[in-house]
N, C-alpha and C positions, 0 to 999 in steps of 0.2 A: 504494500500500500504506500501511497505517497501523500504528502501534505504540502499545500502551497501557502506561502507567505504572501498575502494579498497586496502589501505595500511595495514589496520588491519584485514580486513575480517569480521568486525562486521556488523551485519544487524540491522538497527534501524527502529522504527515505523516512518513513514513520507514519504516524496518524495523529489526528487531532485528539487532545486529551492525554498526551504523553510527551516523550522526548524524541527529537529527530535523531537521525543517525549521527549527525555532527554535533549534537549536544544542546540544541535550542529546546527550551521548555515551552510547549504549546499551551500550557495552562496559564502562563504568565500574562499573556494578552490574547485570550481565546478568540476575540473578534478579528484578529489579524490573520487567522489561519483557517483553511478549509481543506477537507479531504478531497483528493482529486485522483483521476486515473491518468493524468498527464505524465510524460516522461520526466524522470528526475534530472534536474539541470544544475544542482549544487555540486561544486567541485571540491568541497572540503572532505577531509578524511571521515569515513563513516557513511557518507552519502554517495560519493562518486563511485563509478564503476558498478552500480547496482542494477 
């Protein structure tokens, strides 16, 4: 599953209500995140190459 940060457009590995592959906590600002089926485009460790 992937989660998108609405303000930056970055798509991370993970899901809303948890932590992304690279360590962002989606519970901190839940209105900034949405679950998506888009391709992951974050290039940080934990998200990239997934």
